[in-house]
PDB file of N, CA, C and O in Angstrom, chain B, residues numbered from 101:
ATOM      1  N   MET B 101     -98.733 -89.906 -64.592  1.00  0.00           N
ATOM      2  CA  MET B 101     -97.478 -90.366 -65.175  1.00  0.00           C
ATOM      3  C   MET B 101     -96.327 -90.228 -64.176  1.00  0.00           C
ATOM      4  O   MET B 101     -95.551 -91.165 -63.987  1.00  0.00           O
ATOM      5  N   GLU B 102     -96.220 -89.073 -63.546  1.00  0.00           N
ATOM      6  CA  GLU B 102     -95.130 -88.887 -62.578  1.00  0.00           C
ATOM      7  C   GLU B 102     -95.253 -89.840 -61.400  1.00  0.00           C
ATOM      8  O   GLU B 102     -94.254 -90.302 -60.849  1.00  0.00           O
ATOM      9  N   LYS B 103     -96.498 -90.127 -61.023  1.00  0.00           N
ATOM     10  CA  LYS B 103     -96.702 -91.025 -59.887  1.00  0.00           C
ATOM     11  C   LYS B 103     -96.184 -92.429 -60.206  1.00  0.00           C
ATOM     12  O   LYS B 103     -95.605 -93.086 -59.340  1.00  0.00           O
ATOM     13  N   ALA B 104     -96.387 -92.886 -61.426  1.00  0.00           N
ATOM     14  CA  ALA B 104     -95.907 -94.208 -61.835  1.00  0.00           C
ATOM     15  C   ALA B 104     -94.380 -94.244 -61.864  1.00  0.00           C
ATOM     16  O   ALA B 104     -93.774 -95.228 -61.438  1.00  0.00           O
ATOM     17  N   ILE B 105     -93.765 -93.193 -62.355  1.00  0.00           N
ATOM     18  CA  ILE B 105     -92.298 -93.128 -62.397  1.00  0.00           C
ATOM     19  C   ILE B 105     -91.739 -93.119 -60.981  1.00  0.00           C
ATOM     20  O   ILE B 105     -90.761 -93.807 -60.690  1.00  0.00           O
ATOM     21  N   TYR B 106     -92.358 -92.340 -60.102  1.00  0.00           N
ATOM     22  CA  TYR B 106     -91.910 -92.284 -58.708  1.00  0.00           C
ATOM     23  C   TYR B 106     -92.038 -93.661 -58.056  1.00  0.00           C
ATOM     24  O   TYR B 106     -91.153 -94.078 -57.308  1.00  0.00           O
ATOM     25  N   ARG B 107     -93.143 -94.370 -58.337  1.00  0.00           N
ATOM     26  CA  ARG B 107     -93.367 -95.683 -57.737  1.00  0.00           C
ATOM     27  C   ARG B 107     -92.291 -96.666 -58.186  1.00  0.00           C
ATOM     28  O   ARG B 107     -91.761 -97.424 -57.373  1.00  0.00           O
ATOM     29  N   GLU B 108     -91.971 -96.654 -59.470  1.00  0.00           N
ATOM     30  CA  GLU B 108     -90.930 -97.553 -59.987  1.00  0.00           C
ATOM     31  C   GLU B 108     -89.565 -97.212 -59.401  1.00  0.00           C
ATOM     32  O   GLU B 108     -88.805 -98.104 -59.026  1.00  0.00           O
ATOM     33  N   ARG B 109     -89.256 -95.921 -59.322  1.00  0.00           N
ATOM     34  CA  ARG B 109     -87.977 -95.493 -58.738  1.00  0.00           C
ATOM     35  C   ARG B 109     -87.887 -95.921 -57.275  1.00  0.00           C
ATOM     36  O   ARG B 109     -86.827 -96.330 -56.802  1.00  0.00           O
ATOM     37  N   ASN B 110     -88.994 -95.823 -56.577  1.00  0.00           N
ATOM     38  CA  ASN B 110     -89.032 -96.216 -55.171  1.00  0.00           C
ATOM     39  C   ASN B 110     -88.757 -97.710 -55.029  1.00  0.00           C
ATOM     40  O   ASN B 110     -88.034 -98.123 -54.123  1.00  0.00           O
ATOM     41  N   HIS B 111     -89.328 -98.521 -55.918  1.00  0.00           N
ATOM     42  CA  HIS B 111     -89.077 -99.970 -55.879  1.00  0.00           C
ATOM     43  C   HIS B 111     -87.593-100.271 -56.077  1.00  0.00           C
ATOM     44  O   HIS B 111     -87.025-101.110 -55.378  1.00  0.00           O
ATOM     45  N   VAL B 112     -86.978 -99.589 -57.023  1.00  0.00           N
ATOM     46  CA  VAL B 112     -85.557 -99.821 -57.296  1.00  0.00           C
ATOM     47  C   VAL B 112     -84.709 -99.393 -56.103  1.00  0.00           C
ATOM     48  O   VAL B 112     -83.797-100.118 -55.706  1.00  0.00           O
ATOM     49  N   GLU B 113     -84.993 -98.240 -55.533  1.00  0.00           N
ATOM     50  CA  GLU B 113     -84.228 -97.764 -54.375  1.00  0.00           C
ATOM     51  C   GLU B 113     -84.380 -98.705 -53.185  1.00  0.00           C
ATOM     52  O   GLU B 113     -83.405 -98.979 -52.486  1.00  0.00           O
ATOM     53  N   ARG B 114     -85.578 -99.196 -52.952  1.00  0.00           N
ATOM     54  CA  ARG B 114     -85.797-100.114 -51.839  1.00  0.00           C
ATOM     55  C   ARG B 114     -85.076-101.434 -52.066  1.00  0.00           C
ATOM     56  O   ARG B 114     -84.563-102.037 -51.123  1.00  0.00           O
ATOM     57  N   PHE B 115     -85.037-101.884 -53.325  1.00  0.00           N
ATOM     58  CA  PHE B 115     -84.317-103.114 -53.637  1.00  0.00           C
ATOM     59  C   PHE B 115     -82.828-102.965 -53.340  1.00  0.00           C
ATOM     60  O   PHE B 115     -82.225-103.854 -52.737  1.00  0.00           O
ATOM     61  N   PHE B 116     -82.226-101.843 -53.761  1.00  0.00           N
ATOM     62  CA  PHE B 116     -80.804-101.649 -53.504  1.00  0.00           C
ATOM     63  C   PHE B 116     -80.523-101.508 -52.013  1.00  0.00           C
ATOM     64  O   PHE B 116     -79.467-101.934 -51.547  1.00  0.00           O
ATOM     65  N   ASN B 117     -81.432-100.927 -51.268  1.00  0.00           N
ATOM     66  CA  ASN B 117     -81.253-100.851 -49.815  1.00  0.00           C
ATOM     67  C   ASN B 117     -81.284-102.240 -49.193  1.00  0.00           C
ATOM     68  O   ASN B 117     -80.546-102.516 -48.246  1.00  0.00           O
ATOM     69  N   LYS B 118     -82.139-103.118 -49.723  1.00  0.00           N
ATOM     70  CA  LYS B 118     -82.166-104.496 -49.225  1.00  0.00           C
ATOM     71  C   LYS B 118     -80.874-105.226 -49.584  1.00  0.00           C
ATOM     72  O   LYS B 118     -80.361-106.014 -48.789  1.00  0.00           O
ATOM     73  N   LEU B 119     -80.353-104.966 -50.776  1.00  0.00           N
ATOM     74  CA  LEU B 119     -79.083-105.583 -51.168  1.00  0.00           C
ATOM     75  C   LEU B 119     -77.957-105.147 -50.239  1.00  0.00           C
ATOM     76  O   LEU B 119     -77.089-105.949 -49.896  1.00  0.00           O
ATOM     77  N   LYS B 120     -77.967-103.896 -49.836  1.00  0.00           N
ATOM     78  CA  LYS B 120     -76.902-103.371 -48.979  1.00  0.00           C
ATOM     79  C   LYS B 120     -76.940-103.961 -47.574  1.00  0.00           C
ATOM     80  O   LYS B 120     -75.991-103.801 -46.807  1.00  0.00           O
ATOM     81  N   GLN B 121     -78.034-104.644 -47.235  1.00  0.00           N
ATOM     82  CA  GLN B 121     -78.108-105.294 -45.930  1.00  0.00           C
ATOM     83  C   GLN B 121     -77.188-106.513 -45.859  1.00  0.00           C
ATOM     84  O   GLN B 121     -76.851-106.978 -44.770  1.00  0.00           O
ATOM     85  N   PHE B 122     -76.789-107.021 -47.006  1.00  0.00           N
ATOM     86  CA  PHE B 122     -75.837-108.127 -47.048  1.00  0.00           C
ATOM     87  C   PHE B 122     -74.431-107.537 -46.902  1.00  0.00           C
ATOM     88  O   PHE B 122     -73.956-106.821 -47.784  1.00  0.00           O
ATOM     89  N   ARG B 123     -73.789-107.837 -45.812  1.00  0.00           N
ATOM     90  CA  ARG B 123     -72.485-107.236 -45.512  1.00  0.00           C
ATOM     91  C   ARG B 123     -71.459-107.535 -46.593  1.00  0.00           C
ATOM     92  O   ARG B 123     -70.611-106.696 -46.898  1.00  0.00           O
ATOM     93  N   ARG B 124     -71.530-108.711 -47.164  1.00  0.00           N
ATOM     94  CA  ARG B 124     -70.575-109.094 -48.202  1.00  0.00           C
ATOM     95  C   ARG B 124     -70.681-108.177 -49.424  1.00  0.00           C
ATOM     96  O   ARG B 124     -69.679-107.917 -50.090  1.00  0.00           O
ATOM     97  N   ILE B 125     -71.865-107.696 -49.715  1.00  0.00           N
ATOM     98  CA  ILE B 125     -72.062-106.775 -50.834  1.00  0.00           C
ATOM     99  C   ILE B 125     -71.686-105.360 -50.427  1.00  0.00           C
ATOM    100  O   ILE B 125     -71.003-104.656 -51.172  1.00  0.00           O
ATOM    101  N   ALA B 126     -72.127-104.942 -49.251  1.00  0.00           N
ATOM    102  CA  ALA B 126     -71.889-103.561 -48.806  1.00  0.00           C
ATOM    103  C   ALA B 126     -70.405-103.257 -48.660  1.00  0.00           C
ATOM    104  O   ALA B 126     -69.971-102.138 -48.932  1.00  0.00           O
ATOM    105  N   THR B 127     -69.625-104.243 -48.233  1.00  0.00           N
ATOM    106  CA  THR B 127     -68.193-103.997 -48.012  1.00  0.00           C
ATOM    107  C   THR B 127     -67.332-104.417 -49.193  1.00  0.00           C
ATOM    108  O   THR B 127     -66.110-104.277 -49.167  1.00  0.00           O
ATOM    109  N   ARG B 128     -67.982-104.931 -50.225  1.00  0.00           N
ATOM    110  CA  ARG B 128     -67.274-105.418 -51.431  1.00  0.00           C
ATOM    111  C   ARG B 128     -66.191-106.417 -51.029  1.00  0.00           C
ATOM    112  O   ARG B 128     -65.020-106.278 -51.380  1.00  0.00           O
ATOM    113  N   TYR B 129     -66.635-107.439 -50.273  1.00  0.00           N
ATOM    114  CA  TYR B 129     -65.728-108.458 -49.757  1.00  0.00           C
ATOM    115  C   TYR B 129     -65.030-109.199 -50.890  1.00  0.00           C
ATOM    116  O   TYR B 129     -63.829-109.462 -50.818  1.00  0.00           O
ATOM    117  N   ASP B 130     -65.783-109.539 -51.940  1.00  0.00           N
ATOM    118  CA  ASP B 130     -65.207-110.248 -53.088  1.00  0.00           C
ATOM    119  C   ASP B 130     -64.490-109.254 -53.986  1.00  0.00           C
ATOM    120  O   ASP B 130     -65.077-108.251 -54.390  1.00  0.00           O
ATOM    121  N   LYS B 131     -63.260-109.513 -54.294  1.00  0.00           N
ATOM    122  CA  LYS B 131     -62.476-108.591 -55.104  1.00  0.00           C
ATOM    123  C   LYS B 131     -62.655-108.813 -56.605  1.00  0.00           C
ATOM    124  O   LYS B 131     -62.518-107.878 -57.394  1.00  0.00           O
ATOM    125  N   LEU B 132     -62.961-110.052 -56.998  1.00  0.00           N
ATOM    126  CA  LEU B 132     -63.173-110.332 -58.412  1.00  0.00           C
ATOM    127  C   LEU B 132     -64.596-109.952 -58.804  1.00  0.00           C
ATOM    128  O   LEU B 132     -65.546-110.215 -58.066  1.00  0.00           O
ATOM    129  N   GLY B 133     -64.730-109.340 -59.953  1.00  0.00           N
ATOM    130  CA  GLY B 133     -66.039-108.903 -60.409  1.00  0.00           C
ATOM    131  C   GLY B 133     -67.016-110.042 -60.602  1.00  0.00           C
ATOM    132  O   GLY B 133     -68.204-109.906 -60.313  1.00  0.00           O
ATOM    133  N   ALA B 134     -66.517-111.167 -61.091  1.00  0.00           N
ATOM    134  CA  ALA B 134     -67.395-112.318 -61.351  1.00  0.00           C
ATOM    135  C   ALA B 134     -67.979-112.871 -60.056  1.00  0.00           C
ATOM    136  O   ALA B 134     -69.169-113.182 -60.002  1.00  0.00           O
ATOM    137  N   THR B 135     -67.166-112.998 -59.021  1.00  0.00           N
ATOM    138  CA  THR B 135     -67.676-113.545 -57.764  1.00  0.00           C
ATOM    139  C   THR B 135     -68.595-112.543 -57.066  1.00  0.00           C
ATOM    140  O   THR B 135     -69.580-112.933 -56.440  1.00  0.00           O
ATOM    141  N   PHE B 136     -68.273-111.249 -57.175  1.00  0.00           N
ATOM    142  CA  PHE B 136     -69.140-110.222 -56.603  1.00  0.00           C
ATOM    143  C   PHE B 136     -70.499-110.249 -57.280  1.00  0.00           C
ATOM    144  O   PHE B 136     -71.532-110.215 -56.612  1.00  0.00           O
ATOM    145  N   PHE B 137     -70.499-110.312 -58.615  1.00  0.00           N
ATOM    146  CA  PHE B 137     -71.755-110.346 -59.366  1.00  0.00           C
ATOM    147  C   PHE B 137     -72.549-111.606 -59.056  1.00  0.00           C
ATOM    148  O   PHE B 137     -73.777-111.557 -58.974  1.00  0.00           O
ATOM    149  N   ALA B 138     -71.870-112.728 -58.881  1.00  0.00           N
ATOM    150  CA  ALA B 138     -72.552-113.979 -58.542  1.00  0.00           C
ATOM    151  C   ALA B 138     -73.251-113.858 -57.190  1.00  0.00           C
ATOM    152  O   ALA B 138     -74.377-114.328 -57.030  1.00  0.00           O
ATOM    153  N   PHE B 139     -72.592-113.233 -56.222  1.00  0.00           N
ATOM    154  CA  PHE B 139     -73.234-113.082 -54.918  1.00  0.00           C
ATOM    155  C   PHE B 139     -74.388-112.086 -54.986  1.00  0.00           C
ATOM    156  O   PHE B 139     -75.388-112.257 -54.288  1.00  0.00           O
ATOM    157  N   VAL B 140     -74.267-111.053 -55.811  1.00  0.00           N
ATOM    158  CA  VAL B 140     -75.382-110.117 -55.997  1.00  0.00           C
ATOM    159  C   VAL B 140     -76.581-110.866 -56.570  1.00  0.00           C
ATOM    160  O   VAL B 140     -77.718-110.621 -56.167  1.00  0.00           O
ATOM    161  N   GLN B 141     -76.335-111.766 -57.495  1.00  0.00           N
ATOM    162  CA  GLN B 141     -77.428-112.557 -58.061  1.00  0.00           C
ATOM    163  C   GLN B 141     -78.056-113.459 -57.003  1.00  0.00           C
ATOM    164  O   GLN B 141     -79.280-113.565 -56.927  1.00  0.00           O
ATOM    165  N   LEU B 142     -77.236-114.104 -56.193  1.00  0.00           N
ATOM    166  CA  LEU B 142     -77.769-114.957 -55.125  1.00  0.00           C
ATOM    167  C   LEU B 142     -78.594-114.150 -54.121  1.00  0.00           C
ATOM    168  O   LEU B 142     -79.668-114.583 -53.701  1.00  0.00           O
ATOM    169  N   ALA B 143     -78.094-112.994 -53.744  1.00  0.00           N
ATOM    170  CA  ALA B 143     -78.829-112.144 -52.807  1.00  0.00           C
ATOM    171  C   ALA B 143     -80.142-111.665 -53.429  1.00  0.00           C
ATOM    172  O   ALA B 143     -81.158-111.567 -52.741  1.00  0.00           O
ATOM    173  N   SER B 144     -80.118-111.370 -54.725  1.00  0.00           N
ATOM    174  CA  SER B 144     -81.329-110.922 -55.410  1.00  0.00           C
ATOM    175  C   SER B 144     -82.392-112.015 -55.423  1.00  0.00           C
ATOM    176  O   SER B 144     -83.575-111.747 -55.212  1.00  0.00           O
ATOM    177  N   VAL B 145     -81.964-113.235 -55.671  1.00  0.00           N
ATOM    178  CA  VAL B 145     -82.902-114.362 -55.661  1.00  0.00           C
ATOM    179  C   VAL B 145     -83.477-114.553 -54.263  1.00  0.00           C
ATOM    180  O   VAL B 145     -84.667-114.827 -54.107  1.00  0.00           O
ATOM    181  N   ARG B 146     -82.645-114.409 -53.265  1.00  0.00           N
ATOM    182  CA  ARG B 146     -83.118-114.564 -51.890  1.00  0.00           C
ATOM    183  C   ARG B 146     -84.148-113.493 -51.529  1.00  0.00           C
ATOM    184  O   ARG B 146     -85.158-113.788 -50.890  1.00  0.00           O
ATOM    185  N   ILE B 147     -83.890-112.256 -51.938  1.00  0.00           N
ATOM    186  CA  ILE B 147     -84.842-111.167 -51.701  1.00  0.00           C
ATOM    187  C   ILE B 147     -86.144-111.446 -52.444  1.00  0.00           C
ATOM    188  O   ILE B 147     -87.230-111.253 -51.898  1.00  0.00           O
ATOM    189  N   TRP B 148     -86.031-111.902 -53.690  1.00  0.00           N
ATOM    190  CA  TRP B 148     -87.207-112.194 -54.499  1.00  0.00           C
ATOM    191  C   TRP B 148     -88.039-113.312 -53.876  1.00  0.00           C
ATOM    192  O   TRP B 148     -89.266-113.219 -53.825  1.00  0.00           O
ATOM    193  N   LEU B 149     -87.379-114.366 -53.402  1.00  0.00           N
ATOM    194  CA  LEU B 149     -88.100-115.472 -52.783  1.00  0.00           C
ATOM    195  C   LEU B 149     -88.803-115.030 -51.497  1.00  0.00           C
ATOM    196  O   LEU B 149     -89.917-115.468 -51.210  1.00  0.00           O
ATOM    197  N   ARG B 150     -88.154-114.176 -50.739  1.00  0.00           N
ATOM    198  CA  ARG B 150     -88.804-113.654 -49.528  1.00  0.00           C
ATOM    199  C   ARG B 150     -90.040-112.837 -49.865  1.00  0.00           C
ATOM    200  O   ARG B 150     -91.044-112.898 -49.155  1.00  0.00           O
ATOM    201  N   SER B 151     -89.967-112.069 -50.956  1.00  0.00           N
ATOM    202  CA  SER B 151     -91.114-111.247 -51.335  1.00  0.00           C
ATOM    203  C   SER B 151     -92.275-112.117 -51.792  1.00  0.00           C
ATOM    204  O   SER B 151     -93.431-111.791 -51.524  1.00  0.00           O
ATOM    205  N   ILE B 152     -91.985-113.223 -52.480  1.00  0.00           N
ATOM    206  CA  ILE B 152     -93.046-114.144 -52.922  1.00  0.00           C
ATOM    207  C   ILE B 152     -93.657-114.840 -51.719  1.00  0.00           C
ATOM    208  O   ILE B 152     -94.871-115.026 -51.643  1.00  0.00           O
ATOM    209  N   GLU B 153     -92.811-115.217 -50.792  1.00  0.00           N
ATOM    210  CA  GLU B 153     -93.250-115.945 -49.608  1.00  0.00           C
ATOM    211  C   GLU B 153     -94.167-115.086 -48.730  1.00  0.00           C
ATOM    212  O   GLU B 153     -95.077-115.612 -48.090  1.00  0.00           O
ATOM    213  N   SER B 154     -93.935-113.778 -48.697  1.00  0.00           N
ATOM    214  CA  SER B 154     -94.691-112.916 -47.793  1.00  0.00           C
ATOM    215  C   SER B 154     -95.988-112.381 -48.413  1.00  0.00           C
ATOM    216  O   SER B 154     -96.801-111.784 -47.707  1.00  0.00           O
ATOM    217  N   THR B 155     -96.194-112.586 -49.722  1.00  0.00           N
ATOM    218  CA  THR B 155     -97.425-112.106 -50.342  1.00  0.00           C
ATOM    219  C   THR B 155     -98.554-113.102 -50.087  1.00  0.00           C
ATOM    220  O   THR B 155     -98.348-114.313 -50.154  1.00  0.00           O
ATOM    221  N   PRO B 156     -99.742-112.586 -49.797  1.00  0.00           N
ATOM    222  CA  PRO B 156    -100.869-113.499 -49.501  1.00  0.00           C
ATOM    223  C   PRO B 156    -101.403-114.205 -50.726  1.00  0.00           C
ATOM    224  O   PRO B 156    -102.342-114.995 -50.623  1.00  0.00           O
TER     225      PRO B 156
END
């Protein structure tokens, strides 16, 4: 049970580290919450597409 929880937590932490690689997110370039959230969604889709592309 603990191993499964650790694995899920690790996935979430790695995802947020990938999000922080986008300078616009890391520096909070967008001041409006709506535009910031929209870019987070775009970055998330990009990360997701890369993960699908790299799986055999």
